[in-house]
Structure formats: structure tokens, C-alpha cells
C-alpha positions in Angstrom: 7.2 -25.1 -37.3 11.1 -25.2 -37.2 11.0 -28.9 -36.5 8.5 -29.6 -39.2 10.5 -27.7 -41.7 13.8 -29.3 -40.8 12.2 -32.8 -41.0 10.8 -32.0 -44.4 14.2 -30.7 -45.6 16.0 -33.8 -44.3 13.5 -36.2 -45.8 11.8 -34.6 -48.8 14.5 -35.7 -51.5 13.9 -32.3 -53.0 17.6 -31.1 -52.5 20.9 -32.2 -54.0 22.6 -31.6 -50.6 21.7 -30.5 -47.2 24.0 -29.1 -44.4 22.0 -29.9 -41.2 23.2 -27.0 -39.0 20.5 -27.9 -36.6 22.1 -31.3 -36.0 25.6 -29.9 -35.9 24.7 -27.3 -33.3 22.4 -29.3 -31.0 23.2 -30.4 -27.4 23.6 -34.2 -27.4 22.1 -34.3 -23.9 19.2 -32.0 -24.8 18.7 -32.1 -28.5 16.0 -29.3 -28.4 18.8 -26.9 -27.1 21.9 -25.3 -28.5 25.0 -27.1 -27.4 26.4 -25.1 -24.5 29.9 -25.3 -26.2 28.5 -23.2 -29.1 26.2 -20.8 -26.9 27.4 -17.2 -26.5 24.7 -16.8 -23.9 21.5 -16.0 -25.9 20.5 -19.7 -26.5 20.0 -18.9 -30.1 23.1 -17.9 -32.1 26.3 -19.8 -32.2 29.5 -18.5 -30.8 32.9 -18.7 -32.7 33.1 -22.4 -31.9 29.7 -23.0 -33.2 30.5 -21.2 -36.5 33.7 -23.3 -36.9 31.5 -26.5 -36.2 29.0 -25.5 -38.9 31.8 -24.6 -41.4 33.4 -28.1 -40.8 30.1 -29.7 -41.5 30.0 -28.5 -45.1 31.2 -31.1 -47.5 33.3 -29.1 -49.9 33.5 -32.0 -52.4 30.0 -31.0 -53.4 31.5 -27.8 -54.9 34.2 -29.5 -57.0 33.7 -29.1 -60.8 35.8 -31.8 -62.1 
């Protein structure tokens, strides 16, 4: 279900913008897994480095009002 929802969100055109945290956090060697660099040990939630990676993935220009 998660994969189907993510694919729909990426391809539907229904959103003005999308921050793909799944892509940011995945292990390049094993794309169905959390990147070990971001894993605090539960294989689900990000550690501090994972949170930083997600924050950096946000395009702040989208929030400008000028």
C-alpha cells in the first residue's frame, strides 16, 4: 500500500509540490530499506542524520511570497 500511495503522489499531478522523504531516506543499495546512515535501530524511524537529510530536501523557495 505504501508503495502504491507514494507512486500515486509522485505521478498524479495533484500536488503543487512534493517532498519525497521516502526517496531521501532509502538505502541506495537496498531501496526497500531505510538507509543505515539514517537508522537508529528500529528500521522505520529516522535518526538525527535522517531528520537533517529530510529537512535539507525541502525546497524553501516554494515558501517565498514575493
